[in-house]
Each structure stands twice: as C-alpha cells, then as structure tokens.
N, C-alpha and C positions, 0 to 999 in steps of 0.2 A: 495273488488271485486277480485275473484280469476282469474289467467291468465288461458286462455282456453288451453286444452291440444293440441299437435300438431295434426293437421289434414292431412290425406293422401287421395288420389284419390279415395281410395274403401272404405272409411268409409261412413256410411249413418247417416245424422244427422236429427233432426227434426227441425220446424220451431222455436222453443225456443231455442235452441242450436245455430243456426245460428245467432238469434238476440242477444244472450247472446255474441258471439263473436265480432258482429258488434259493440256492445257498448262497449266492451274492446277496440276495434282499434281506436274507435271514442275518448274515454277517454283518451288515450295514445296520439294520435295526437293532441288534445285540450291541454294536459298538456304540450308537448312539445312546442307548439305556445305559450303558457302562458309564459313559462320560457325564451323563446326567445325574447317575447315582453319585458318582465322586463328588460331583458339585454339591448336590443337594446333602450329602453325608457331612461335607466340608462346613455347609451353612445350616447344619440341624438344629443349632439353638434359636435360630432365625425362624426356621419352619415350626418349630414347636411353640414359640412365642405366638406366631400366627394363628396357630390350630387352638391355641390354649386362649385367645382373646374373648371368645364368648363366653369364658366362665368368670370375667369380670374380676379377675385377680387371685380366685381360688386356684391352689395348686393340686392337680392330680397326684394321686399317693401309686406307689408299686408294691408288689410283694416278691419276695424272693431276690436271689443274687442279680440274675441274668436279666430279670423283665426289664429293667430300664433300658439296657442294650438292644433287646430284640424289639422291644415297643419301639424306640428311636429308629431302629433299622427297617420297620415296618412303616412307618410314617414317610422316611425318606425315600422309599421303594415306590409308594403312591405318588410321591411328588416328582421322581425321576420319570414314572411312567406319563404322567401328564406333560412333563418338560419335554420328552422325547416322541409323543403322539405325532406332531408334525412329520417327523423324519419317518417314523414307522407308517403311517398311513399313506404317506408319499409311497414307499416302497411296495404297499398292498396295491395301489392305484396302478403303478408302473408295471406290475406283473400281470394284472386281471386285464386291464384295459385293452391290450391287443386281441383278447378273444372277442371283443365288441365288433360289430360293424361298424363304419363310419358314422351312420345315422343313429346307430344306438348310442355310442361314444359322445355324439353330441347331446345326448340326452342325459347320460350318465356322469358327465364330468361335472357339469354346475351341482348336481346332487351330492357329489363325491366331496366337492370342496366346502359344502355347506356343512358336512357331519361334523369336523373339529370346529367349526365356529358355534355350532348349537350346542355342542357338548361343553365347552367351556364358558358359554353363556348361562348353560343349567348348572354347571358346576359352581359358578359365582353367586347364582340365584340362592343355591343351596347354602351357601357360605354365610352370605350377607344376610339372608332373610329367614330361610328354615331353621337353620342350625341354632341362631340366638334366640329366637322365639320359643323353640321347643325346649332348648336347654333353660331358659327361664321359666317355663311352665313347669317342666318335671322336676328340677330343683326346689321349686317352692311349694309343690304339690305336698299338702300334709307336713310342712316343714316344722310344726309343733310336735308332730308324732315320732317323727323319724330322725335319727341322727345320719344325715346322708354324707357318705364320703364319696369321693369321684376317683374311681381306678383309671389309671391312665390307658391301660389296654382296653377296657370297655368303651371308654370315652371317644378314643380315637378312632374305634371300630365304627361307633355312632356316626361320627362327622364324616368319615370316608365313604362309609356306605351311603348316607343321605346324598353327599355330593355326588357321588357316582349314580345314584339313582335318579337325581335332577337331571344329571347330563343325558341320562339314557332317554328319559321322558321328553327332553326337548328335540327329541329326533323325529317326533311326531310330522313335523310339516316335511322332512325328507320322506318320510314312509308314505304319507298321504299324495305328496306331489308325484312320487314314483307310480304309485298305483294307479293315478289318473294318466300319466304319462305313457302307460303300458296297457291303458284302455280297461283296466279291471274294475275301475269305478269311476265315477264323474263328480263334478262340482253340484250338480242338481241333486244326484243321489244322496250326497252327503248333506245336503242342505234339508232334505225331505225327512232324514233319519237323525236330526239333530238331537232330539230328546234323548234316544239311544245312546248316542254317543256321549253325552253327559253323564248318563247312568254309569256307562263304561268308565269314563275320566273318575267318577268319583269311587268306584269299586278299585281301580288301579291306584288310587291315592292312599286308599285305605290298605293297599298290600304292601306298598313301599314302607322303608324303615322309617321307624318313629311310631310309637304305640299312641301317641296323644292326639286329640283333636285337633290342637293347634297346628301340628305337622300337617295333618291330614287335609284340613283347610288351605293351608298355604302349598299344598302341592296339588290340590284340586284346581285351584283357581288358574294357575299358568296353563295346565292341560286344557282346561275350556278355552281361554284366550287362545292357545298355540291351535286348538282344532278349529276355530273361526279363522284365525291367519292361514290355516291350511286351506279352508276352502275359499278364500281371496285368491290365493297363489293356485290353487288348482283352476279357478275359473279363468285367470291371466294366463298361465303358462301350462295348464294341465291338459291340452288338447293333444291325443296321440297323435303320432306322425302317421302319414299314409302307409308306409310300410307295415306298420305294428297293426292298424287298423285293417290292412287287408288280411294280415295272418289270422286275428281273430274273427274276421268274416268268413275266411275259409274254414276255419276250425269249427265254427257254428254250423256251416253248410255240411260238413261232413258228419 
C-alpha cells in the first residue's frame, strides 16, 4: 500500500482519495499498536510489577482458570495504547489538519501537540499521587472489620480508569485555550466566573473514578490549578485571530 501524497488545504480530493488516505492512516495506527502490544506483552511481568507497586507488597488474587491471562492481556493493551499514542495522534493530525485554513492550522497545531503531553502528565499524576493515596485509604478503611482481598481485575480496572481520567482532565488548558482562540470565551470572562468554575471542578472530581474523599480532593486540586493556568494561557495566547473575530462579528450581525 503506497503512502499518500502530502495534502494541502487547497487540494480537492475525491471520496476514493479520502478513503485511501484514511485506510493508510488506520493501517499505520494498527501496526504501531500491534508492535507496542507485542513489546508490552513480552515485558508483562515488569508492567504488572509497576502497576502493583502501590499495593506495597500485597499480591492481587484471581478467580478462574483464564482470569490471570485475560487480566494480563488487558493491562498490556492499555500500556500498548499509551505507547502507541504518539503515532496514532500524529496520524489523526495528518488526516485532519488539511481541512483547516492556514490561519486555523497555525492555531490548531500547538494545541494538538499539547494533548499527548498533558495526557501523559495527567496519567503520571494519577499513578504517583492519586492511586497510592486512594489505595492506602481504601485498604485501611475499617480494616479491623473486614478481611479485604484484592482482586486483580478490579484493582487494575481502578488503576487504569483513574489514570485515564486524570489524563483526560489534564486536557482542560487545551479546551479553554481553544475556546478563547476561537472567540467563544475570554480570559476576563473566565476570571469573573472563577467561583462557578471551582464548583464545576469539584463536581467533576466527585464524578471521576474513586469513591473515597482522598481521591476526590487529589483530583479536584489539579483541576483548580489547571483552570488558573488556563486563564494565564488564555490571557497570553488566547486572543482570537482577526479572521475568526470577523466571522463572529458577521454571525452576530446577521
């Protein structure tokens, strides 16, 4: 399968050309995920040791003949997805960016490159801070009244969903910066409605994985910090371009 040519905004493609390019991007993404999955499964013992580290020496248990294999495969699949994320996101960017005008692309490119960086930062925050604190609190809660056994499938689900949720909420600066660059909101408007934003951050933290107050507080704190950082970024870089401002003005006039 030949690599598609570089496409610019002014090119006119047929439906077949779009499908050929999409097929190429999907094949490359699938190949990257396959290679990452093979590598992660080869090192599955190391991955499980890393994920089990917050348990402080406790060993998760499994039920049934196949659960150990399926649970290991699930963990390696999540790790492979993270490992292949740069390649997958690049293919998405390369497919979508030609649809933007040069001025819109100049706005979108920095934001798109921030997405994987912030996602990895959020996932690391979840692993090193949220998961250990929440695990310690939950395992010691009423420990005299319960004989708590840690099922591997449930524990790995908790860890992965917490890390994915933290990676997702760390996208707040990208969302707010994009909204200000598009003229939807402004740094002044965000600053005036700060107290409502804090309330929304608390509600979002309560809805994230983790039923304990420790997880909620640890997830709400970075949301508030990221919101304040987003205001600073919006003030420095969030002014909409003249082309976008003219579009909003014409839309309001009509």
